[in-house]
N, C-alpha and C positions, 0 to 999 in steps of 0.2 A: 503493499500500499505506498502511496507517495505522500510526502509530508501534507500537502495541502487537503488530500484525502483523509487522512488519519485526523487531523484537527477537525476537519468539518464532520467526520464520523463523531467523535468523542464529544462536540457541541450539541449534535443531533441529540444524544443521547438526553439532553436538557430537558426535553420536552416529556419526559416522566415524571419530572419534576423531584423532590425531596422523597426519598423512602427511608426511613427509619426500620431497618429486618435485615437481620443477621443470616436470614434462610438462604436467600439468594448466593451472597457472596459466598458464603460456606460451600455450597453446592459447586460453585465455579471454580473455586480454589482447588474443590477434592480432585477434580479434571487434572490439576498439577500435581497432584501428590502431598497437598497443605504446605505449600513452600514456607507459610509466615511459623512453621514449626521447625524450620531447618535452621534457624540463627536466632540469637537474642535478640532482645527487645526493651525498649521503655514506653510507654503510653503517657501522653501529657494531654489533659484535659484542662478546662477552664473557659469563663467568658471573655476574658482579656490577659494579655503577656504568654500564652503560649506559644506565639510564633518566637518571640526573643527568647523564651527558657529554652525552646527546642535546638535553638540556635545555638546559645551557649552552651548546652552541655555536649551537643556534638563536636563545638569546638575544642573544648576540653579533652574529649575522647580522642578527638583526631590528634590533638596536640601531643597524646599519650602513645601513639603510634598505632592504632586500630583502625583498620576499614570500617568506616563508619557510612550506614546508610540513614539518610533523613529526607522525611518523608513531610511536607508541607500544604498548606492551603489558605487563602486564594494564592494566586502567584500575581504579579504585578505586570509583567511584560510578555513572556513568555511560560504557555503551561510546563516546558521542561522544568523550569524552576522548582517545581513541586517534589521531584524526585532526583535527588544526588547522591553521590557517592564518595566522600573526602572532597566536599565543595563543587565537584564537576558534574554538571547537568548531565541527565541521560542523554545519548546522542541519539539525533533524528533517526538514523537508521535502525539503532536498538528500538526506539519507539514504534517506529511503524512496522517492526517484526512482531512483537510483542501484541500492541494493538491487532493487527492482521490474525495472529494465531489465536487471541483471546476469543476473538468475533467470531471466528469459524469453532470454536470448543466448546462455545456458552451452552450450558444445557437450558438456562432459561434468561430472558433477557434482564439486564443490569442498568441502574441510574448512572448517571456520568460519575457522580462520586464514588459508587461503587465500584466502577469500570476500573477508574482510574487510580484506587486503592489496590485493587487486584493486580494492575500493570507494576505498582511499586514494590510488591510483595513477593511476585515472580522475580521480577530485575533483582533486587535483593537476595534473595535466593540463587540464582544463575551465576551473581556475581561473588556468591561467598563471603557477603560483609560478616565481620564478627560481631556487630550490633548494629541495631538500626534505631533510631529515635522517631517517633511516629507522633505527629499532630494529630489529636481528634478534631475531626470535621464539625460536627454539632452534637452536644449533649455527651455521651459516652456509651452508656448501656445498649442502646440498639445502633450507634454508630459503626460505618464497616470496618473500622480501624481495630473496632473491639473483637476480630477476630484472633487477634494476637494472643499470646500468653506471655507478659511482661515480666520480666525481671523486678520492676519497680514501676508503680501506678504513681503519676504526679497529678496534682490538680493546684492549678495557680489562684484562682478565685471564683466567688459566684455572683453573680450579676443578672439583670434583668434583661434577656435577650433572647430572641427566638422564642418567645412564651406560647406560639401558636403550637409548637410542637413539643418544647420540654415543660410546659405548665407554666402557671400563671402567678405562683409565691417563690422565694429564692429555695424555700425549702424543696419544693417539689423539684426545681432546676437541679439543686442539690444533690437529690436521689439519684435523678438521670446521670449526672455526670459522676456520681461512686459507682456508677454501674462497671466502670472500667477497674475498680478495685476486685482481686481474685482470690480464691479461697486460698488459704495459708500465704498470701501473699505479701507485700510491702506497699503502704501509701505514704507519700511525702506530700503535704499540703501545705499552702501559705494562706488559704482564708483565715481572717480574723476574727469573725464573728464568733462570740462563743455558741450560739444556737447551732451553727454550722459545725463547728467542731466537735460539738458533742453527737451530733447527727453523723458524723463520720466514723467517730469512736464507736459508738454504736454496732455500725454497719461492720467495721473490722472484728468488733468483738463478735458478732454473729458470723463471721467467715473465719475466725481466727486467724486474722491479718494482724501484722504490725503496723504502727500508725507512728509518724513522726510529725510533730506540727511547729511552724515557723513562729517564734516568739516563746516557745516551751523547750523544745530539743535543739535548736538551731536558732540564731538571731543574726541580725545587721545593726550597725550604729553609725554613728557621725558620716552622714550622707552628704555630700557635695554634688550640684549637678550645674552646669550650664553647658555653652553652644558646643564644647568640647568633649562630653560625657560626663560620667557619673565615677565617683569614688565612695568606696565605704569602708567599715571595719566588718570582718566576720568574725561569729564566737559559736562553736560547737564543742562538744566532747570530743568530736573527731579530730577537729583541727581549728584553728585560730589565725586568722588574716589580719594584718593591718593596713590601709589604704589600697585596697583590691582597686582595680579599675577597669571601665569598659567603655567604649565609646558611644554606647546605648544611651541616650537622656532620659531625663526625668527622674525625680525620687523613687518613681515606681520600679524602676530597673534595679535598684537596690535590692528588693524585695524578689524579683523575676531571677535575678543573677545569684543570690543567696540559695533560692532552691536550687538552681541547676548546681551550686558547686557541692550541696549537701547531697543531692542524688548523685554527683561523682563518687564522693566520699562514701557513700553506701556500696556503691559499686565497687568501688576499690576493695571493699571488704569483702566481694566476692571474687570475682576473677580477673576484672578489668581494673588492673593498677594504676593509678595517675598519683604524681607529685605534687608538691607545692609551685614548683616552676610550670607544669602542664596546666595547672587551674589558672595561673595570673596570663599566660601567653594565651591561655583558649580564650579566655574573657575579654583579653585586650587584642584581640585580632577579629572578632566575630563582626558580620556584616549582616543587617537587616534591613532592607531598602522600604522607604516610605515611610517609616513609622519616627516622626520625631528628627526628621531628617533637613537637614541646613543646609541650603545654598545662598551664596550671596554673588548673583550674576545677571544683570545689575541688582541693585538692592539686596535687600534681605529676604529672604522667602523661608518658610517654613511648611514641609510636608509631613501630615500625618494622619492614616487611616484610621481614624476615632469615628467608626460607625455606629456607637451605640452609646449611651449615657454615662457608662461606667469608662469607656476611654474618650468619651469629651471630658469628665471631669479630672481626668489625669493630664488632659493636655491643659484645662485651663489652669492645673496646679501648676504646671512648668510656665505657662505665659506669667503667672503671678510672681516667678521666681525672681530671685533678686538679679539674675542676668537680663531678666527682660521686664520686669513689672513697669518700669518709666515709658516702654514702647508702645505705641499707637498700634493698633491691630486692624488692618482689613483683612477680613474673612472672604475666602472663597470656596461656598459648601454646595453639595449636592447630597441626596441620600435616595435610597430605594424606599419601595413602599411600606416594607415591612420593619421600616424602623421609627423609633419615636421621636421624630422629626420636630416635632412642637416645642417639647420638654429639651431636648439639645437645642433650638434657638433661641429658646427662652434663657438657656444658662451662657450662652455665648453672646448674647446681645450685651451685658454690661460691661464686656470687654471688648467690643467693637466699636470702631470707629465707622467702618463700613460695613455691611454684608452683602456679598454677591451670589444669588441662588442662581447655580447653574445644573445642567443636564448631561451627564454621560451616556455615551452609545450603549445602553442598556435597556431591554426593554420594560423593566421594573422600575425605571428611573421616574422620580415623582418630577411633574411639570412644575418647573420655578415660576411662572406666572401664577399659578393656582394658588400657589403658598404665599406668594406676594399678595394676591387679593383676599385671601382668606386670613390672613394673619397681620400683616402689616402694610394694608391700603395707605395709612395715610404718614407712615414713615418712608422720608427721603434718603434714609440712611440704608435701607433695604432694595436691592435692586435685583431683577431679572434678567439674566444674561444667558440664555441656555448653552450655547456653544463654548465649552471649557476654555479654549484658547483666548476667544475674544473676551471672556470672563476675567480672565488672568491680564491682557491687556488693560482693561477697564481698572482692577486693582493697581495696576502699575500707575497708570495714570492719574489714579486718586491718592496717591502715597506721596508723601513727602520723604524728605530724605532721610530721617530717622523712623520711617513707619515699618513694620513688619507687614508682610503679608503671609497668611497662612491661608493654606488649603487643606482641606480636611474633609471628615464624613465618608462619603463612599470610596473603596478601594478602585473603583472604576475611572472616579475623577482624579483621583492623586496620580493614578497610573497614565492618564491622558495628558496631563499636565508634565509629569516629570518626564515623557517620551521626550519633550523638548528639550531637556537638557542633557540626555543621554551621552551625545557627543562631548559636550563639555564637562561631565563626569568623568568618563573613560581618560579623557588629556591631562585631568587633574588631580586622578586620584595617586600617583605616582609622588607626587609633591603634598601630599595630605600631611605627614609628619612636620616637615620645614616648614611650611606655609602659615602664618597666622592672618592671612587676610585672602581674599576671594574664596575657594570653596572649600567647605569642611563637611566630610561625611558624618553624620551621628547614630542614625537607626532608632530603634524602636526602644 
């Protein structure tokens, strides 16, 4: 199957919609001898922070000399970003071959996410990775990634998102995400709510699983964050670190990084040995695009795929930090129809000099004109501009020298606008460490 045919076929599976059910993917993988059982794995679920956590954990393990499969979603620019080994995307030829083969051998139809998850698991098995770090797509209990039998289950946090599928309350959502906790397994979690922690403890007790909680079994402190990244101290019975650094920005990244560090330390107790230098280097070299990513070219621009209220609150916390608190912000925002955009815009508005509502190329994108008419008809600071590139150009026109342009909301919007800067990013990345002007890569 040719590249264009492969991508077209995969996206055509989207018409099936979202299906939370393990039966179909289990049948399909059984045809291939259950490849998910041929390598070790770690499953990471949560409302926010999954991507950065899996990226940091994979970075630490890769730095330790292991062959690491990494499965993430969604992608920004290229579907192949979802499936990597030691930082290298699956080749186009390999993707074509795997899709073509799986398509011919399917015992029953798969959804888009089920199919691409099956491709990833088959690929990791064929390439004989030592261990794969798998980001859960939605929920956990019935997510396609949950066919794996992980050495560790990790949960970042619990927030209200995908409520039409996962439940209307935090407790209902937590139960779905806790579905990745295996009998006699191990859970590592950073959710701070006492109620959710107690829920996790009960589930672990019922399944005879071990549980390790942030703030109790490991912790972070002395957090500093700015345009260059985040530093923090880490404490646990297994190891202590002073001034760990990651290029990912925002105070929430200290929590995600501490989760990755403790997971790496627990894996080291098993058979994946890591040392202190591996941990420092793995965090220092992590890359996670489109999440609190700063570009100055020209003017100051911040890109963040904060698509739900939890992510927006983290973004706002960063915008209120010492590095940015006096900087006027012009937002370019877009959302898909399943997001609580009214609450999100209400949260952004106090920080906004202007808000430009846009519309990426996606069938579920909200109409910016309707949002404007419904909520902001008399507010001249809120402007509808459907075309993402024109929305950015308008934001640049409205911005003065010390203003910040923040592109946020839908991943599709961030990807559309970031593509404009890809060539500049590639030419400047080599100067990242030396340059204090121009381009900085920050990540989620």
